[in-house]
N, C-alpha and C positions, 0 to 999 in steps of 0.2 A: 408713706407706707401705700396712701391712695393713688398717687404720683406714679408708684413700681407699677401697680397693679393695672393703671390706664394705658400707660406704655407696654408693657406687655400684649393685651389683647390687644392694639391697634398691629403691632408687628404679627401678631399670628394670626388676623386679617391678612397680611399684605404679601407676607411670605408662600401662600399656597398660588395668589395672583401669578408672582414672580413664576415660581418653580412649572406652574402650566405653560408659560408661556416658552419657559428654558427648556423645558421638555418637547415643545413641539419643536421648535428652531433643533433642539438636537437630535429628533426624530428626521429631520424633514433634511439634515445633512449625513447622519448614517445611511440614507436611501441611498443618498449619490456617492457613498463610499464604496471603490470598487475591491474586491477581496480576489487574489491571488493563492493558485494553490498548486500541486501536484505538477511542479516544475522539473522539465526534463530537457539535459541538451543532448543533441544528438552527436554522437562517436565521433564525428570526424569535427566537429566545433563548431558548423554553417551556422545549425538552426537550432530555435530552443521554439520548444512548445509547453505550454502550461491550461491548467482549467481556469476559466474567469468568472466571477457572478458580481452579486453587486448587494451590500445589508439589506436589501429591500425585497430581494426575488429568491426564490428558492431556484431558480434554473442556472442550473453550470454549463458551462460551453468552452470547447477547446478552441484555442487559438494556438496559430503556427508564426515565428519572426526569423526572416536572417537576421543572422548576428554579426553583418558586415550591410557596409552601405545604409543607403537612410531610406531603408525599405520601412512598413509600417506591417502591425497585427495583423494577420486575416484571422477571422471568425472560421470554423470550418463550417460548412454548411452541409446539414445531410440530410435535407429536404423534406423533411418531416415536420407536420404541424404541432401545434402547442410549444408547452416547455420540455427543456429535457436535462437528466442532470448526464454529466460526462464526469469522468473520472481513469486517473493510473495512464497516464498515456506513454507510452515503451518506444522507442527506434530500436527500428531495425539494424543487424550490426553495419547494413552498407550508407546507412543515415539516409534511404531514400523511402523510406514507408514510418508511418507512426500508426502504431497500433493501441484502441485505449476502450474502456466499454462508457455505453453510453444507453439511457432509456427511453433512447428516439422512437417514436414511432410505436412506444409500449408506453401501459400503467406504471409499474415498475420495475419490472424486470429488465435487469442488466445483459445487454449485446455486445459483443466482440465486434469492433469496428477498426478498419482501417482505411488510410487518406494516403495520396502522397506527400512528398516533403512540402510540397506545397498551396496544399489543402486542397487538390483536386484530387478525382476518382474517388470518391468516397464508395465502403464496400461495406455491407454488414456480412459479417463472415460467418456467424453463431445464428441455432435456434436455442438457447438454453434455458433452462427451467430450474431456477435456483440461483441460489447468491453468489455473486462472482466478484473474483479482486486479482488485484496485483499481476498483470499479464506481461510475460518473460519471453523475447527470442531466444530460440538457441542461436548456439555461434554460428551456424551454417544457414541462418535466414528460412529457412524450409519449415520451422514450427515453431507453435506461441503456445506454451504453459503458462495454466493461472492455477489460482485457489479455487474452487467450485463445492459449494455445498447441494447436491441436486436432490430437486424437490423441496426444498426449505431455504428458511431465511439463514444470515449470518450477520456476521459483523464484528464478533468477540465479546468477549467479558464486561470492556467497558461501556457498549454502545446501550443504548435505551432498548429497553420491549417493550413490545404492550404486554397486556397481562391474557394468561389463558384464562377461557373462559368453558362452559360445556366440557364436553370429552376431550380430554389432555392426553396429545398421542406421547407415549414413552418410548417411542423408536431414536435411538442416538444417531443424530445424521454428523456426520464426522465431513470435515472439513477436508477434501484432500485434493491431487494436483489432476488436474484435467490436461491432455495437450492434442490442441487442432492441427494435424495435419495440412500444410498449406496448399500443395499440390493437389491433395484427394479431398481435401473439407472434411475428414474422416474425425473425429474426435473421440478420442477412449481417456480413462480413468487409470492412471499409472501408478495411484501408492495405494498402499492397501487398507481395506477399507474400515479395518477396528484402530487404526490411527488418525488422530486428527492432524495435520498438518498449518503450523503457525507462519513456518517462514521456508525461504528454499532459494537453491542457485542452481543455473546447469553447471556441469561439468563440461571442460574444453573440448572433452570429442563427443558430446553430446550423449551417451552413451547412458548415463546415468544423474541423477537428482540428487545435493544434500538439502536436508532438513532437519530443522526443530521439529521434532512432534512429541506427540503423548499418546496415550490409549484414548478416546475418549468418556464423559463428554468433554468437549474442548475449553469451555468457558471455565470447566472445575481444575483442569490438569496443565493448565501451561507452566504451572511452577514444579513441575517436576520434567518436565520437557527432555530427553534426549537428542544426541546428534545420530542420525542417521541418515546413509547412503541407501540412495534407491534404484535395484537395474532397471529402466524403462523397458526392455523388453521381456522381463521377465516377473515383474509385480512384484518383485522380490525387497523386501527393507531388512537391512542389516544394521543396528545400534556401531557404531566406532566408537562411542564415549558418555557414561552415564557423569554425570556433574553433579558436585554437590551443592552446588548452591544454580540459580537460574543460570541459561544459556538464549545466545540471542544473534542474529545477522550473522549465520553460517555461508562463508564465502570460497568459491574455490579459485584456487591457485591457476594462474594463466598457463602453468605448464601441467597441471594436472595431480602432482605430486602430495601439496597441502591441500589443509581447508582453514581457515583462520575464523573466529569468532569468539564474541564477548562473554565471559562468566562474572556473575557478581550476583551480590544479592538485589533483585530487582522488584519492589512492589504489582507493577502489574505490565503485560503484555506492551511495546509501544515507549515503554520507557526505561529505553534502555542503558546501563550502566556498567562499570567494571575493570576488568583487567582484559588487555588480548591477548588471546592462547592462539598456534597455532596445531595441529594433530598433523600426523601423517594421513592422505587417503584410505591406508588399511587402520587405520585405527591406534598406531603406535606413537612414539617418540612424540608425546604431548609437552609442548614449552609454552610458558607464562614468559610474553614477550615484555610486558611492562609492570612486573612483581615493583620493582623498587620507585616505580613511579608517583607520585601525590596528586593523581589524580584519577577523573573515570573517563573511559573510552567510550564514547557513544556512538562512533559509527564507525566504518572501517570500507576503504578502497584498495584492491591489488593495481599497483602499480608494474610490475614486472613480479617476475618468480621470488624475488630478493628484498622488495621492496610493497609496503602497505603504508599507506595513506590514512591517516585516523584524527578525527576530531574527537576534541576531551571536554573536560569540564574541571 
């Protein structure tokens, strides 16, 4: 019995020493680990862009690389001092320009930037005050839409948020769709102020946007979101489908006649899964395209007006 306790005591002394050494080595290795995110392939397939960081830093920077030949990845240089956090790169329809969000030159505020496909000619496109995410080009390449919460932070119900102290603001700051007109630089919010927008897609003629949305506050109501179409010129939203479960990933068909989306029992925003549905753009002729399929659709991409590429689990 005495030998057993002595051996146990010596082991207890050695294990922490070994663990500390192993932890230090692991920490060093993690610091050198390169992380890749927000990957985007240009429409013509000639270039790819992504946001890159390491496990030891908070900085996240955009890179661009040609997909053919022996070209190397090029860091997008925004000529701003200090660390920056880039996000959500999106290619223009002609594959010549990348738009993305960055805190370059700002403390925390994201602004919309653009660069050429070779990383040259960086341009700051906006003077935003509030949360911004998911920029997407119009089909004609003359406008960029994005999710925007003016004068407030955002990020969704799963993002960590600081504890409210002092006088707490009771106003509801809904996430809306903002559209930047590139020729004029004019920014306007095109979705109704009483709706919180979760996801969206341009119509092929750039006159409407399809969205998943619900009355605010957004953190509470994602689970009851409906599918709306928004007339950009009028700023009016029309509900075309009220689901029995959760909906996500609304995408307009190339011919503008149909809208595809996922409907299913989903736990939280961003964790998509369910059946693939299509509905006419005016809200009729809804069809479950995968009702007999023993899998869960997680994403979808229109290839032609009668073909949809999906990923499933």
